[in-house]
PyMOL Python script that loads the backbone (N, CA, C, O; Angstrom):
from pymol import cmd

cmd.read_pdbstr("""\
ATOM      1  N   MET A   1       2.918  14.181  -0.187  1.00  0.00           N
ATOM      2  CA  MET A   1       1.665  13.871   0.384  1.00  0.00           C
ATOM      3  C   MET A   1       2.072  12.680   1.427  1.00  0.00           C
ATOM      4  O   MET A   1       3.168  12.123   1.356  1.00  0.00           O
ATOM      5  N   ASN A   2       1.086  12.345   2.402  1.00  0.00           N
ATOM      6  CA  ASN A   2       1.640  11.247   3.390  1.00  0.00           C
ATOM      7  C   ASN A   2       0.311  10.501   3.253  1.00  0.00           C
ATOM      8  O   ASN A   2      -0.795  11.009   3.067  1.00  0.00           O
ATOM      9  N   VAL A   3       0.619   9.194   3.379  1.00  0.00           N
ATOM     10  CA  VAL A   3      -0.444   8.187   3.601  1.00  0.00           C
ATOM     11  C   VAL A   3       0.069   7.196   4.424  1.00  0.00           C
ATOM     12  O   VAL A   3       1.225   6.774   4.399  1.00  0.00           O
ATOM     13  N   LYS A   4      -0.975   6.779   5.272  1.00  0.00           N
ATOM     14  CA  LYS A   4      -0.839   5.789   6.497  1.00  0.00           C
ATOM     15  C   LYS A   4      -0.832   4.307   5.809  1.00  0.00           C
ATOM     16  O   LYS A   4      -1.773   3.807   5.192  1.00  0.00           O
ATOM     17  N   VAL A   5       0.295   3.788   6.027  1.00  0.00           N
ATOM     18  CA  VAL A   5       0.099   2.454   5.333  1.00  0.00           C
ATOM     19  C   VAL A   5       0.125   1.210   6.666  1.00  0.00           C
ATOM     20  O   VAL A   5       0.802   1.158   7.693  1.00  0.00           O
ATOM     21  N   TYR A   6      -0.870   0.345   6.138  1.00  0.00           N
ATOM     22  CA  TYR A   6      -0.829  -0.947   7.186  1.00  0.00           C
ATOM     23  C   TYR A   6      -0.589  -2.010   6.232  1.00  0.00           C
ATOM     24  O   TYR A   6      -1.347  -2.380   5.335  1.00  0.00           O
ATOM     25  N   ALA A   7       0.798  -2.548   6.598  1.00  0.00           N
ATOM     26  CA  ALA A   7       1.393  -3.350   5.575  1.00  0.00           C
ATOM     27  C   ALA A   7       1.663  -4.604   6.257  1.00  0.00           C
ATOM     28  O   ALA A   7       1.842  -4.713   7.470  1.00  0.00           O
ATOM     29  N   SER A   8       1.687  -5.862   5.117  1.00  0.00           N
ATOM     30  CA  SER A   8       1.893  -7.305   6.023  1.00  0.00           C
ATOM     31  C   SER A   8       3.358  -7.395   6.243  1.00  0.00           C
ATOM     32  O   SER A   8       4.177  -6.557   5.867  1.00  0.00           O
ATOM     33  N   GLY A   9       3.601  -8.461   6.868  1.00  0.00           N
ATOM     34  CA  GLY A   9       5.252  -8.699   7.250  1.00  0.00           C
ATOM     35  C   GLY A   9       5.901  -9.116   5.945  1.00  0.00           C
ATOM     36  O   GLY A   9       7.096  -9.315   6.167  1.00  0.00           O
ATOM     37  N   PHE A  10       5.592  -9.331   4.660  1.00  0.00           N
ATOM     38  CA  PHE A  10       6.223  -9.541   3.837  1.00  0.00           C
ATOM     39  C   PHE A  10       6.848  -8.223   3.173  1.00  0.00           C
ATOM     40  O   PHE A  10       7.743  -8.365   2.340  1.00  0.00           O
ATOM     41  N   CYS A  11       6.408  -6.976   3.512  1.00  0.00           N
ATOM     42  CA  CYS A  11       6.629  -5.898   2.610  1.00  0.00           C
ATOM     43  C   CYS A  11       7.950  -5.268   3.199  1.00  0.00           C
ATOM     44  O   CYS A  11       8.276  -5.515   4.360  1.00  0.00           O
ATOM     45  N   SER A  12       8.690  -4.470   2.403  1.00  0.00           N
ATOM     46  CA  SER A  12       9.841  -3.627   2.948  1.00  0.00           C
ATOM     47  C   SER A  12       9.234  -2.458   3.593  1.00  0.00           C
ATOM     48  O   SER A  12       8.301  -1.799   3.134  1.00  0.00           O
ATOM     49  N   PHE A  13       9.843  -2.265   4.687  1.00  0.00           N
ATOM     50  CA  PHE A  13       9.166  -1.029   5.497  1.00  0.00           C
ATOM     51  C   PHE A  13      10.087   0.153   5.577  1.00  0.00           C
ATOM     52  O   PHE A  13       9.983   1.039   6.426  1.00  0.00           O
ATOM     53  N   GLU A  14      11.150   0.094   4.475  1.00  0.00           N
ATOM     54  CA  GLU A  14      12.330   1.039   4.335  1.00  0.00           C
ATOM     55  C   GLU A  14      11.495   2.436   4.103  1.00  0.00           C
ATOM     56  O   GLU A  14      12.032   3.380   4.683  1.00  0.00           O
ATOM     57  N   HIS A  15      10.521   2.710   3.516  1.00  0.00           N
ATOM     58  CA  HIS A  15       9.824   4.045   2.919  1.00  0.00           C
ATOM     59  C   HIS A  15       8.875   4.198   4.030  1.00  0.00           C
ATOM     60  O   HIS A  15       8.132   5.156   3.814  1.00  0.00           O
ATOM     61  N   ILE A  16       8.614   3.567   5.208  1.00  0.00           N
ATOM     62  CA  ILE A  16       7.381   3.957   6.022  1.00  0.00           C
ATOM     63  C   ILE A  16       8.250   3.993   7.257  1.00  0.00           C
ATOM     64  O   ILE A  16       9.075   3.198   7.706  1.00  0.00           O
ATOM     65  N   ASP A  17       7.666   5.526   7.787  1.00  0.00           N
ATOM     66  CA  ASP A  17       8.097   6.035   9.107  1.00  0.00           C
ATOM     67  C   ASP A  17       7.902   5.577  10.461  1.00  0.00           C
ATOM     68  O   ASP A  17       6.876   4.899  10.511  1.00  0.00           O
ATOM     69  N   ASP A  18       8.337   5.651  11.308  1.00  0.00           N
ATOM     70  CA  ASP A  18       7.783   5.345  12.545  1.00  0.00           C
ATOM     71  C   ASP A  18       6.306   5.403  13.045  1.00  0.00           C
ATOM     72  O   ASP A  18       5.779   4.657  13.871  1.00  0.00           O
ATOM     73  N   ASP A  19       5.796   6.365  12.423  1.00  0.00           N
ATOM     74  CA  ASP A  19       4.513   6.325  12.993  1.00  0.00           C
ATOM     75  C   ASP A  19       3.584   5.658  11.689  1.00  0.00           C
ATOM     76  O   ASP A  19       2.361   5.792  11.713  1.00  0.00           O
ATOM     77  N   GLY A  20       4.130   5.076  10.777  1.00  0.00           N
ATOM     78  CA  GLY A  20       3.288   4.181   9.738  1.00  0.00           C
ATOM     79  C   GLY A  20       3.034   4.961   8.542  1.00  0.00           C
ATOM     80  O   GLY A  20       2.227   4.473   7.751  1.00  0.00           O
ATOM     81  N   PHE A  21       3.525   5.994   8.274  1.00  0.00           N
ATOM     82  CA  PHE A  21       3.219   6.796   7.201  1.00  0.00           C
ATOM     83  C   PHE A  21       4.291   6.613   6.185  1.00  0.00           C
ATOM     84  O   PHE A  21       5.435   6.310   6.524  1.00  0.00           O
ATOM     85  N   MET A  22       3.902   6.812   4.809  1.00  0.00           N
ATOM     86  CA  MET A  22       4.959   6.714   3.826  1.00  0.00           C
ATOM     87  C   MET A  22       4.598   8.363   2.865  1.00  0.00           C
ATOM     88  O   MET A  22       3.460   8.794   2.683  1.00  0.00           O
ATOM     89  N   SER A  23       5.465   8.818   2.534  1.00  0.00           N
ATOM     90  CA  SER A  23       5.591  10.228   1.622  1.00  0.00           C
ATOM     91  C   SER A  23       5.534   9.477   0.235  1.00  0.00           C
ATOM     92  O   SER A  23       5.870   8.336  -0.081  1.00  0.00           O
ATOM     93  N   LEU A  24       5.021  10.459  -0.435  1.00  0.00           N
ATOM     94  CA  LEU A  24       4.493  10.420  -2.083  1.00  0.00           C
ATOM     95  C   LEU A  24       4.459  11.577  -2.451  1.00  0.00           C
ATOM     96  O   LEU A  24       4.341  12.600  -1.777  1.00  0.00           O
ATOM     97  N   PRO A  25       4.611  11.378  -4.046  1.00  0.00           N
ATOM     98  CA  PRO A  25       4.408  12.821  -4.653  1.00  0.00           C
ATOM     99  C   PRO A  25       2.800  12.847  -4.872  1.00  0.00           C
ATOM    100  O   PRO A  25       2.032  11.900  -4.698  1.00  0.00           O
ATOM    101  N   GLU A  26       2.490  14.112  -5.280  1.00  0.00           N
ATOM    102  CA  GLU A  26       1.126  14.448  -5.431  1.00  0.00           C
ATOM    103  C   GLU A  26       0.767  13.551  -6.657  1.00  0.00           C
ATOM    104  O   GLU A  26       1.744  13.365  -7.383  1.00  0.00           O
ATOM    105  N   GLY A  27      -0.220  13.034  -7.016  1.00  0.00           N
ATOM    106  CA  GLY A  27      -0.974  12.247  -7.581  1.00  0.00           C
ATOM    107  C   GLY A  27      -0.115  10.657  -8.038  1.00  0.00           C
ATOM    108  O   GLY A  27      -0.087  10.148  -9.159  1.00  0.00           O
ATOM    109  N   ALA A  28       0.378  10.258  -7.060  1.00  0.00           N
ATOM    110  CA  ALA A  28       0.629   8.896  -6.841  1.00  0.00           C
ATOM    111  C   ALA A  28      -0.518   7.861  -6.582  1.00  0.00           C
ATOM    112  O   ALA A  28      -1.544   8.244  -6.021  1.00  0.00           O
ATOM    113  N   SER A  29      -0.391   6.736  -6.923  1.00  0.00           N
ATOM    114  CA  SER A  29      -1.271   5.725  -7.097  1.00  0.00           C
ATOM    115  C   SER A  29      -1.039   4.778  -5.957  1.00  0.00           C
ATOM    116  O   SER A  29      -0.066   4.920  -5.216  1.00  0.00           O
ATOM    117  N   LEU A  30      -2.019   3.701  -5.785  1.00  0.00           N
ATOM    118  CA  LEU A  30      -1.676   2.512  -4.884  1.00  0.00           C
ATOM    119  C   LEU A  30      -0.663   1.803  -5.496  1.00  0.00           C
ATOM    120  O   LEU A  30       0.047   1.135  -4.745  1.00  0.00           O
ATOM    121  N   ASN A  31      -0.411   1.784  -6.745  1.00  0.00           N
ATOM    122  CA  ASN A  31       0.473   0.776  -7.284  1.00  0.00           C
ATOM    123  C   ASN A  31       1.853   1.494  -6.962  1.00  0.00           C
ATOM    124  O   ASN A  31       2.874   0.809  -7.031  1.00  0.00           O
ATOM    125  N   ASP A  32       1.956   3.050  -6.558  1.00  0.00           N
ATOM    126  CA  ASP A  32       3.229   3.562  -6.439  1.00  0.00           C
ATOM    127  C   ASP A  32       3.651   2.805  -4.959  1.00  0.00           C
ATOM    128  O   ASP A  32       4.717   2.244  -4.706  1.00  0.00           O
ATOM    129  N   VAL A  33       2.676   2.945  -4.230  1.00  0.00           N
ATOM    130  CA  VAL A  33       2.803   2.502  -2.685  1.00  0.00           C
ATOM    131  C   VAL A  33       3.579   0.923  -2.806  1.00  0.00           C
ATOM    132  O   VAL A  33       4.591   0.564  -2.203  1.00  0.00           O
ATOM    133  N   LEU A  34       2.755   0.131  -3.784  1.00  0.00           N
ATOM    134  CA  LEU A  34       3.178  -1.180  -3.676  1.00  0.00           C
ATOM    135  C   LEU A  34       4.533  -1.293  -4.254  1.00  0.00           C
ATOM    136  O   LEU A  34       5.239  -2.246  -3.926  1.00  0.00           O
ATOM    137  N   LYS A  35       4.959  -0.397  -5.090  1.00  0.00           N
ATOM    138  CA  LYS A  35       6.502  -0.706  -5.643  1.00  0.00           C
ATOM    139  C   LYS A  35       7.474  -0.232  -4.506  1.00  0.00           C
ATOM    140  O   LYS A  35       8.532  -0.794  -4.221  1.00  0.00           O
ATOM    141  N   LYS A  36       6.922   0.966  -3.856  1.00  0.00           N
ATOM    142  CA  LYS A  36       7.741   1.291  -2.745  1.00  0.00           C
ATOM    143  C   LYS A  36       7.891   0.354  -1.484  1.00  0.00           C
ATOM    144  O   LYS A  36       8.802   0.533  -0.677  1.00  0.00           O
ATOM    145  N   LEU A  37       6.975  -0.635  -1.352  1.00  0.00           N
ATOM    146  CA  LEU A  37       6.894  -1.664  -0.490  1.00  0.00           C
ATOM    147  C   LEU A  37       7.593  -2.916  -1.033  1.00  0.00           C
ATOM    148  O   LEU A  37       7.714  -3.918  -0.327  1.00  0.00           O
ATOM    149  N   GLY A  38       8.022  -2.860  -2.207  1.00  0.00           N
ATOM    150  CA  GLY A  38       9.001  -4.015  -2.788  1.00  0.00           C
ATOM    151  C   GLY A  38       8.116  -5.193  -3.326  1.00  0.00           C
ATOM    152  O   GLY A  38       8.596  -6.278  -3.652  1.00  0.00           O
ATOM    153  N   ILE A  39       6.795  -4.889  -3.389  1.00  0.00           N
ATOM    154  CA  ILE A  39       5.985  -6.087  -3.718  1.00  0.00           C
ATOM    155  C   ILE A  39       5.880  -6.105  -5.204  1.00  0.00           C
ATOM    156  O   ILE A  39       5.371  -5.192  -5.856  1.00  0.00           O
ATOM    157  N   PRO A  40       6.512  -7.455  -5.824  1.00  0.00           N
ATOM    158  CA  PRO A  40       6.715  -7.631  -7.261  1.00  0.00           C
ATOM    159  C   PRO A  40       5.213  -7.738  -7.879  1.00  0.00           C
ATOM    160  O   PRO A  40       4.251  -8.194  -7.262  1.00  0.00           O
ATOM    161  N   TYR A  41       5.190  -7.265  -9.125  1.00  0.00           N
ATOM    162  CA  TYR A  41       4.009  -6.766  -9.757  1.00  0.00           C
ATOM    163  C   TYR A  41       3.120  -8.249  -9.964  1.00  0.00           C
ATOM    164  O   TYR A  41       1.952  -8.159  -9.588  1.00  0.00           O
ATOM    165  N   PRO A  42       3.487  -9.442 -10.452  1.00  0.00           N
ATOM    166  CA  PRO A  42       2.594 -10.641 -10.130  1.00  0.00           C
ATOM    167  C   PRO A  42       1.762 -10.630  -8.855  1.00  0.00           C
ATOM    168  O   PRO A  42       0.544 -10.795  -8.784  1.00  0.00           O
ATOM    169  N   LEU A  43       2.603 -10.413  -7.875  1.00  0.00           N
ATOM    170  CA  LEU A  43       2.181 -10.450  -6.362  1.00  0.00           C
ATOM    171  C   LEU A  43       0.742  -9.219  -6.134  1.00  0.00           C
ATOM    172  O   LEU A  43      -0.326  -9.452  -5.568  1.00  0.00           O
ATOM    173  N   ARG A  44       1.157  -8.014  -6.739  1.00  0.00           N
ATOM    174  CA  ARG A  44       0.084  -7.002  -6.368  1.00  0.00           C
ATOM    175  C   ARG A  44      -1.347  -7.285  -7.211  1.00  0.00           C
ATOM    176  O   ARG A  44      -2.404  -6.686  -7.012  1.00  0.00           O
ATOM    177  N   ARG A  45      -1.133  -8.269  -8.127  1.00  0.00           N
ATOM    178  CA  ARG A  45      -2.492  -8.333  -8.567  1.00  0.00           C
ATOM    179  C   ARG A  45      -3.364  -9.437  -7.702  1.00  0.00           C
ATOM    180  O   ARG A  45      -4.564  -9.587  -7.934  1.00  0.00           O
ATOM    181  N   ILE A  46      -2.689 -10.186  -6.707  1.00  0.00           N
ATOM    182  CA  ILE A  46      -3.457 -11.050  -6.064  1.00  0.00           C
ATOM    183  C   ILE A  46      -3.794 -10.515  -4.373  1.00  0.00           C
ATOM    184  O   ILE A  46      -4.538 -11.035  -3.541  1.00  0.00           O
ATOM    185  N   LEU A  47      -3.000  -9.385  -4.277  1.00  0.00           N
ATOM    186  CA  LEU A  47      -3.146  -8.797  -3.069  1.00  0.00           C
ATOM    187  C   LEU A  47      -4.468  -7.940  -2.643  1.00  0.00           C
ATOM    188  O   LEU A  47      -4.776  -6.978  -3.346  1.00  0.00           O
ATOM    189  N   PHE A  48      -5.077  -8.201  -1.756  1.00  0.00           N
ATOM    190  CA  PHE A  48      -6.100  -7.466  -1.179  1.00  0.00           C
ATOM    191  C   PHE A  48      -5.501  -6.028  -0.840  1.00  0.00           C
ATOM    192  O   PHE A  48      -4.558  -5.868  -0.065  1.00  0.00           O
ATOM    193  N   ALA A  49      -6.192  -4.954  -1.545  1.00  0.00           N
ATOM    194  CA  ALA A  49      -5.461  -3.440  -1.067  1.00  0.00           C
ATOM    195  C   ALA A  49      -6.703  -2.827  -1.130  1.00  0.00           C
ATOM    196  O   ALA A  49      -7.578  -2.892  -1.993  1.00  0.00           O
ATOM    197  N   ALA A  50      -6.624  -2.012   0.281  1.00  0.00           N
ATOM    198  CA  ALA A  50      -8.003  -1.046   0.397  1.00  0.00           C
ATOM    199  C   ALA A  50      -7.449   0.020   0.743  1.00  0.00           C
ATOM    200  O   ALA A  50      -6.448   0.020   1.459  1.00  0.00           O
ATOM    201  N   VAL A  51      -8.140   1.345   0.186  1.00  0.00           N
ATOM    202  CA  VAL A  51      -7.800   2.640   0.371  1.00  0.00           C
ATOM    203  C   VAL A  51      -9.050   3.125   1.239  1.00  0.00           C
ATOM    204  O   VAL A  51     -10.189   2.816   0.886  1.00  0.00           O
ATOM    205  N   ASN A  52      -8.849   3.778   2.212  1.00  0.00           N
ATOM    206  CA  ASN A  52      -9.840   3.966   3.192  1.00  0.00           C
ATOM    207  C   ASN A  52     -10.964   3.073   3.413  1.00  0.00           C
ATOM    208  O   ASN A  52     -12.148   3.393   3.304  1.00  0.00           O
ATOM    209  N   TYR A  53     -10.474   1.840   3.756  1.00  0.00           N
ATOM    210  CA  TYR A  53     -10.947   0.603   3.977  1.00  0.00           C
ATOM    211  C   TYR A  53     -12.287   0.343   3.029  1.00  0.00           C
ATOM    212  O   TYR A  53     -13.346  -0.103   3.471  1.00  0.00           O
ATOM    213  N   GLU A  54     -12.043   0.706   1.641  1.00  0.00           N
ATOM    214  CA  GLU A  54     -12.527   0.062   0.623  1.00  0.00           C
ATOM    215  C   GLU A  54     -11.544  -0.596  -0.407  1.00  0.00           C
ATOM    216  O   GLU A  54     -10.388  -0.302  -0.714  1.00  0.00           O
ATOM    217  N   HIS A  55     -12.362  -1.552  -0.823  1.00  0.00           N
ATOM    218  CA  HIS A  55     -11.219  -2.398  -1.895  1.00  0.00           C
ATOM    219  C   HIS A  55     -11.291  -1.293  -3.374  1.00  0.00           C
ATOM    220  O   HIS A  55     -12.261  -0.704  -3.850  1.00  0.00           O
ATOM    221  N   VAL A  56     -10.035  -1.319  -3.760  1.00  0.00           N
ATOM    222  CA  VAL A  56     -10.061  -0.288  -5.073  1.00  0.00           C
ATOM    223  C   VAL A  56      -8.946  -0.975  -5.886  1.00  0.00           C
ATOM    224  O   VAL A  56      -8.233  -1.888  -5.470  1.00  0.00           O
ATOM    225  N   LYS A  57      -8.902  -0.439  -7.033  1.00  0.00           N
ATOM    226  CA  LYS A  57      -7.830  -1.084  -8.186  1.00  0.00           C
ATOM    227  C   LYS A  57      -6.497  -0.318  -8.018  1.00  0.00           C
ATOM    228  O   LYS A  57      -6.414   0.779  -7.466  1.00  0.00           O
ATOM    229  N   LEU A  58      -5.426  -1.029  -8.568  1.00  0.00           N
ATOM    230  CA  LEU A  58      -4.211  -0.441  -8.631  1.00  0.00           C
ATOM    231  C   LEU A  58      -3.977   0.915  -8.779  1.00  0.00           C
ATOM    232  O   LEU A  58      -3.208   1.531  -8.041  1.00  0.00           O
ATOM    233  N   ASN A  59      -4.641   1.454  -9.758  1.00  0.00           N
ATOM    234  CA  ASN A  59      -4.359   2.608 -10.546  1.00  0.00           C
ATOM    235  C   ASN A  59      -5.049   3.636  -9.823  1.00  0.00           C
ATOM    236  O   ASN A  59      -5.146   4.794 -10.227  1.00  0.00           O
ATOM    237  N   THR A  60      -5.607   3.128  -8.569  1.00  0.00           N
ATOM    238  CA  THR A  60      -6.469   4.647  -7.903  1.00  0.00           C
ATOM    239  C   THR A  60      -5.415   5.626  -7.285  1.00  0.00           C
ATOM    240  O   THR A  60      -4.472   5.374  -6.535  1.00  0.00           O
ATOM    241  N   ARG A  61      -5.822   6.759  -7.789  1.00  0.00           N
ATOM    242  CA  ARG A  61      -4.791   7.895  -6.986  1.00  0.00           C
ATOM    243  C   ARG A  61      -5.257   8.163  -5.734  1.00  0.00           C
ATOM    244  O   ARG A  61      -6.437   8.261  -5.398  1.00  0.00           O
ATOM    245  N   LEU A  62      -4.207   8.286  -5.003  1.00  0.00           N
ATOM    246  CA  LEU A  62      -4.136   8.756  -3.465  1.00  0.00           C
ATOM    247  C   LEU A  62      -4.185  10.156  -3.252  1.00  0.00           C
ATOM    248  O   LEU A  62      -3.886  11.024  -4.073  1.00  0.00           O
ATOM    249  N   LYS A  63      -4.684  10.350  -1.802  1.00  0.00           N
ATOM    250  CA  LYS A  63      -5.045  11.882  -1.620  1.00  0.00           C
ATOM    251  C   LYS A  63      -4.075  11.845  -0.258  1.00  0.00           C
ATOM    252  O   LYS A  63      -3.765  10.776   0.269  1.00  0.00           O
ATOM    253  N   ASP A  64      -3.632  13.145   0.248  1.00  0.00           N
ATOM    254  CA  ASP A  64      -3.058  13.089   1.236  1.00  0.00           C
ATOM    255  C   ASP A  64      -3.911  12.495   2.541  1.00  0.00           C
ATOM    256  O   ASP A  64      -5.135  12.557   2.425  1.00  0.00           O
ATOM    257  N   GLY A  65      -3.503  12.057   3.487  1.00  0.00           N
ATOM    258  CA  GLY A  65      -4.063  11.303   4.522  1.00  0.00           C
ATOM    259  C   GLY A  65      -4.867  10.247   4.370  1.00  0.00           C
ATOM    260  O   GLY A  65      -5.611   9.972   5.311  1.00  0.00           O
ATOM    261  N   ASP A  66      -4.896   9.460   3.211  1.00  0.00           N
ATOM    262  CA  ASP A  66      -5.584   8.471   2.879  1.00  0.00           C
ATOM    263  C   ASP A  66      -5.014   7.160   3.884  1.00  0.00           C
ATOM    264  O   ASP A  66      -4.002   7.330   4.564  1.00  0.00           O
ATOM    265  N   VAL A  67      -5.556   6.212   3.900  1.00  0.00           N
ATOM    266  CA  VAL A  67      -5.199   5.011   4.613  1.00  0.00           C
ATOM    267  C   VAL A  67      -5.133   3.817   3.600  1.00  0.00           C
ATOM    268  O   VAL A  67      -6.044   3.503   2.834  1.00  0.00           O
ATOM    269  N   VAL A  68      -3.865   3.174   3.717  1.00  0.00           N
ATOM    270  CA  VAL A  68      -3.761   2.195   2.615  1.00  0.00           C
ATOM    271  C   VAL A  68      -3.490   0.837   3.680  1.00  0.00           C
ATOM    272  O   VAL A  68      -2.588   0.736   4.511  1.00  0.00           O
ATOM    273  N   SER A  69      -4.469  -0.059   3.397  1.00  0.00           N
ATOM    274  CA  SER A  69      -4.396  -1.524   3.973  1.00  0.00           C
ATOM    275  C   SER A  69      -3.968  -2.660   2.991  1.00  0.00           C
ATOM    276  O   SER A  69      -4.438  -2.829   1.866  1.00  0.00           O
ATOM    277  N   LEU A  70      -3.133  -3.311   3.512  1.00  0.00           N
ATOM    278  CA  LEU A  70      -2.777  -4.776   2.472  1.00  0.00           C
ATOM    279  C   LEU A  70      -3.086  -5.932   3.286  1.00  0.00           C
ATOM    280  O   LEU A  70      -2.941  -5.980   4.508  1.00  0.00           O
ATOM    281  N   LEU A  71      -3.532  -6.888   2.525  1.00  0.00           N
ATOM    282  CA  LEU A  71      -3.932  -8.369   3.336  1.00  0.00           C
ATOM    283  C   LEU A  71      -3.507  -9.076   2.365  1.00  0.00           C
ATOM    284  O   LEU A  71      -3.891  -8.672   1.267  1.00  0.00           O
ATOM    285  N   SER A  72      -2.740 -10.145   2.358  1.00  0.00           N
ATOM    286  CA  SER A  72      -2.371 -11.261   1.590  1.00  0.00           C
ATOM    287  C   SER A  72      -3.365 -12.045   1.171  1.00  0.00           C
ATOM    288  O   SER A  72      -3.760 -12.731   2.114  1.00  0.00           O
ATOM    289  N   ALA A  73      -4.079 -12.302  -0.039  1.00  0.00           N
ATOM    290  CA  ALA A  73      -4.788 -13.586  -0.261  1.00  0.00           C
ATOM    291  C   ALA A  73      -4.703 -14.742   0.289  1.00  0.00           C
ATOM    292  O   ALA A  73      -5.663 -15.452   0.589  1.00  0.00           O
ATOM    293  N   ARG A  74      -3.457 -15.013   0.464  1.00  0.00           N
ATOM    294  CA  ARG A  74      -3.254 -16.451   1.064  1.00  0.00           C
ATOM    295  C   ARG A  74      -2.488 -16.212   2.677  1.00  0.00           C
ATOM    296  O   ARG A  74      -1.532 -15.440   2.755  1.00  0.00           O
ATOM    297  N   ALA A  75      -2.812 -16.672   3.457  1.00  0.00           N
ATOM    298  CA  ALA A  75      -2.275 -16.986   4.694  1.00  0.00           C
ATOM    299  C   ALA A  75      -2.210 -18.147   5.368  1.00  0.00           C
ATOM    300  O   ALA A  75      -3.192 -18.889   5.330  1.00  0.00           O
ATOM    301  N   GLY A  76      -1.102 -18.504   6.073  1.00  0.00           N
ATOM    302  CA  GLY A  76      -0.983 -19.635   6.705  1.00  0.00           C
ATOM    303  C   GLY A  76      -1.742 -19.775   7.856  1.00  0.00           C
ATOM    304  O   GLY A  76      -2.374 -18.826   8.320  1.00  0.00           O
ATOM    305  N   GLY A  77      -1.733 -21.173   8.488  1.00  0.00           N
ATOM    306  CA  GLY A  77      -2.464 -21.070   9.735  1.00  0.00           C
ATOM    307  C   GLY A  77      -1.992 -21.964  10.691  1.00  0.00           C
ATOM    308  O   GLY A  77      -2.508 -22.002  11.808  1.00  0.00           O
TER     309      GLY A  77
END
""", "prot")
cmd.dss("prot")
cmd.show_as("cartoon", "prot")
cmd.util.cbc("prot")
cmd.orient("prot")
């Protein structure tokens, strides 16, 4: 399955294609996306993550075509 990923600059983009999609196995969760992006577990807990523009938990199962958006809880200015 493919999900669209809007990730912050601190993520690894190795698993995201030129169109912003990441391929995942069926039944993958948001946590699987964060692992592929190289985000350490402690940071995953403070990261604002949304699926289809709704705030969700890390164990949320994804479906083909979902949109995953990530925003750091802390940003510089």
